[in-house]
C-alpha positions as CSV (number, residue, x, y, z in Angstrom):
1,I,67.6,89.9,-68.3
2,K,64.4,91.7,-67.3
3,V,61.3,90.5,-69.1
4,V,58.2,92.6,-69.6
5,P,55.3,90.4,-70.7
6,N,52.0,91.5,-72.2
7,S,53.6,94.4,-74.2
8,S,52.5,95.8,-77.4
9,R,55.7,94.7,-79.1
10,T,58.4,92.1,-78.9
11,E,61.7,94.0,-78.7
12,L,65.1,93.7,-76.9
13,I,66.6,96.9,-75.6
14,E,69.5,97.9,-73.3
15,E,68.4,100.2,-70.5
16,N,70.7,101.3,-67.6
17,N,73.4,98.7,-68.6
18,R,70.8,95.9,-68.4
19,L,68.9,94.0,-71.1
20,K,65.2,94.3,-71.2
21,L,63.0,92.1,-73.3
22,Y,59.4,93.3,-74.1
23,L,57.2,90.4,-75.1
24,K,53.7,90.3,-76.5
25,A,52.9,87.0,-74.7
26,V,51.1,86.9,-71.4
27,P,52.8,85.5,-68.3
28,E,50.5,82.4,-68.1
29,K,51.4,78.8,-68.4
30,G,54.9,79.6,-69.5
31,K,53.8,81.4,-72.7
32,A,56.2,84.4,-72.1
33,N,59.1,82.1,-71.4
34,Q,58.4,80.2,-74.6
35,E,58.2,83.4,-76.6
36,M,61.5,84.6,-75.1
37,V,63.3,81.3,-76.0
38,K,61.9,81.5,-79.6
39,Y,62.9,85.2,-79.9
40,F,66.5,84.5,-79.0
41,K,66.6,81.5,-81.4
42,K,65.0,83.3,-84.4
43,C,66.3,86.8,-84.1
44,L,69.7,86.4,-82.5
45,K,70.4,82.8,-83.6
46,L,71.1,81.8,-80.0
47,S,69.8,78.8,-78.1
48,V,69.1,79.8,-74.5
49,E,67.9,78.1,-71.4
50,I,66.4,79.7,-68.3
51,I,68.5,78.7,-65.3
52,K,66.9,81.1,-62.8
53,G,63.7,83.1,-62.6
54,K,61.2,80.9,-64.5
55,M,58.4,82.5,-62.5
56,S,59.9,85.9,-62.2
57,R,60.4,88.9,-64.5
58,N,64.1,88.9,-63.7
59,K,65.8,85.9,-65.4
60,V,69.2,84.4,-65.7
61,L,69.9,82.8,-69.1
62,K,72.5,80.3,-70.2
63,V,73.5,80.5,-73.8
64,L,73.9,77.0,-75.2
65,Q,76.5,76.0,-77.7
66,H,75.4,74.7,-81.1
67,S,76.6,71.2,-82.0
């Protein structure tokens, strides 16, 4: 997924067969990563974990199973 922090809106779109997540949060002290995890949990009812790209705009996520 490609993350675009510091946007005017929080929105998930598909662009060129790739997911792009616009976030209002700034990319400082993990704020954008926290907002991304909250977005997936609240809006899509998915628990996710960042497995690659914590300091990058391009991230690989793992969808966690609910117990």
